[in-house]
C-alpha positions in Angstrom: 40.1 24.4 -32.9 40.7 26.9 -30.1 41.7 25.4 -26.8 39.3 25.8 -23.9 40.7 27.1 -20.7 40.1 24.8 -17.7 37.4 25.8 -15.4 38.9 27.3 -12.3 38.2 25.5 -9.1 35.4 27.1 -7.2 35.8 27.8 -3.5 33.2 27.1 -0.8 31.0 29.7 0.8 29.1 29.5 4.0 25.6 30.8 3.9 23.4 31.1 7.0 20.4 28.7 6.7 18.2 31.6 7.7 18.9 33.2 4.3 16.7 30.5 2.8 13.7 31.4 4.9 11.2 34.0 3.7 10.5 36.6 6.5 6.8 35.8 6.5 7.6 32.2 7.4 10.3 32.6 10.1 7.9 31.4 12.8 7.8 28.0 10.9 11.4 27.4 12.1 11.5 28.9 15.6 11.1 25.7 17.6 8.5 27.5 19.7 4.7 26.9 19.8 3.9 30.6 19.3 1.1 29.7 16.9 -0.1 26.3 18.2 -3.6 26.5 16.6 -2.5 26.5 12.9 -4.5 24.3 10.6 -2.0 24.1 7.7 1.7 24.8 7.2 3.3 24.4 3.8 6.9 25.0 2.8 8.8 24.3 -0.4 12.4 23.1 0.2 15.3 22.9 -2.1 16.1 19.3 -3.1 19.6 19.4 -1.5 20.7 17.6 1.7 22.3 20.8 2.9 18.8 22.2 3.9 17.9 19.2 6.0 18.5 21.2 9.3 15.8 23.5 8.0 13.5 20.6 7.3 14.0 19.3 10.8 13.5 22.7 12.4 10.2 23.1 10.4 8.9 19.7 11.5 10.0 20.2 15.1 8.2 23.6 15.2 5.0 22.0 13.7 4.9 19.7 16.7 6.3 22.2 19.3 3.3 22.0 21.7 3.5 18.2 22.0 5.6 15.9 24.2 9.3 15.4 23.5 8.7 11.9 22.2 6.0 13.1 19.8 8.2 15.9 18.5 11.1 13.6 18.0 9.0 10.9 16.2 7.2 13.4 14.0 10.6 15.0 13.0 12.2 11.7 12.4 9.4 10.4 10.2 9.1 13.6 8.3 12.9 13.8 7.7 12.7 10.3 6.2 10.1 11.4 3.7 12.2 14.5 2.8 15.3 12.4 2.4 13.4 9.9 0.2 12.3 12.8 -2.0 15.8 14.0 -2.4 17.3 10.6 -2.9 14.6 8.8 -5.0 13.1 11.5 -7.2 13.9 14.3 -9.5 13.5 16.7 -6.6 17.1 15.8 -5.7 18.5 16.9 -9.1 19.9 20.4 -9.5 17.1 23.0 -9.3 14.8 20.4 -7.8 12.4 21.0 -4.8 9.8 19.2 -2.8 6.9 20.4 -0.6 6.0 19.5 2.9 2.4 20.1 4.0 1.4 19.7 7.7 -2.3 19.6 8.5 -3.2 19.8 12.2 -6.3 17.8 13.2 -8.0 17.3 16.5 -6.4 14.0 17.1 -2.9 14.4 15.4 -0.7 15.8 12.7 -0.8 14.7 9.0 2.3 15.3 6.9 2.4 15.1 3.1 5.6 15.2 1.1 5.1 16.0 -2.6 8.1 15.5 -4.8 8.8 15.6 -8.5 8.9 11.9 -9.0 10.3 10.8 -12.3 12.8 8.2 -11.3 10.4 5.3 -11.5 8.4 4.8 -14.7 5.5 2.7 -13.4 2.7 3.8 -11.2 2.8 1.7 -8.1 2.3 2.2 -4.4 5.3 2.2 -2.2 6.0 -0.7 0.1 8.5 -0.8 3.0 11.4 -3.2 2.8 10.3 -6.5 4.5 13.4 -6.5 6.8 14.0 -2.8 7.0 13.9 -2.7 10.8 16.5 -5.4 11.2 19.7 -4.2 12.7 21.7 -5.7 9.8 19.6 -3.9 7.1 21.8 -1.7 5.0 19.0 0.0 3.2 15.2 0.2 3.2 14.9 1.5 6.7 13.1 4.7 5.9 9.7 3.5 4.8 10.0 0.6 7.3 10.2 3.1 10.1 7.3 5.1 8.7 5.3 1.9 8.5 6.1 0.9 12.1 5.9 4.2 13.9 3.3 6.3 12.0 -0.4 5.8 13.0 -1.2 5.4 9.3 0.6 6.2 6.0 0.4 5.8 2.2 1.1 7.4 -1.1 -0.7 8.4 -4.3 0.9 5.6 -6.3 2.0 7.9 -9.1 5.5 7.7 -10.6 5.5 11.4 -11.5 4.7 14.0 -8.8 4.5 11.5 -6.0 2.8 12.3 -2.7 3.7 10.3 0.4 1.9 11.0 3.6 1.7 9.8 7.2 -0.6 10.6 10.1 0.7 10.5 13.7 -1.9 10.5 16.4 -1.2 12.7 19.4 -1.7 9.7 21.6 0.5 7.5 19.2 -2.4 5.1 18.6 -1.4 2.7 15.8 2.3 3.4 16.3 4.8 0.8 17.6 6.8 3.5 19.2 6.0 2.7 22.8 5.5 -1.0 22.4 9.2 -1.7 21.6 8.0 -4.3 19.0 10.2 -3.8 16.0 10.8 -7.4 15.2 14.6 -6.7 15.1 
């Protein structure tokens, strides 16, 4: 049996994140409200944590014409859904991807994260960890934050190709963000 040469160690390469953005979509990541009247923005992201700065830039730009608190909260909650897609679905496997869709409505923004599912086998709706907002919680904080700070949220309940969404009202109605009530 012939011996197999060991695989040489691969070096690291730095690639500008802008190389992942199609030219027609550059305005999605500018951080400026140059197109504030959009109705829908959709972008497919690679299922790797390395592109999370792009995810945050996308989310921040979608809320660019809103207050600083609103932009922060929308970006925070959207990042949680994206991280969950990477961590808890096949979207985080090599070659995986997930899609973020932002719908602008008269009273707020609606974000949907569609991932490849596949980790869970049973069709059930997601539920936040009961003590996810406690300071001592080591996990389960993501959906607990979405539950507390989004105006409304839910999922399609499917184990394969899961869609998780939240709505954040422009006036933060239904959110505990300004009340300070997190039961911590």
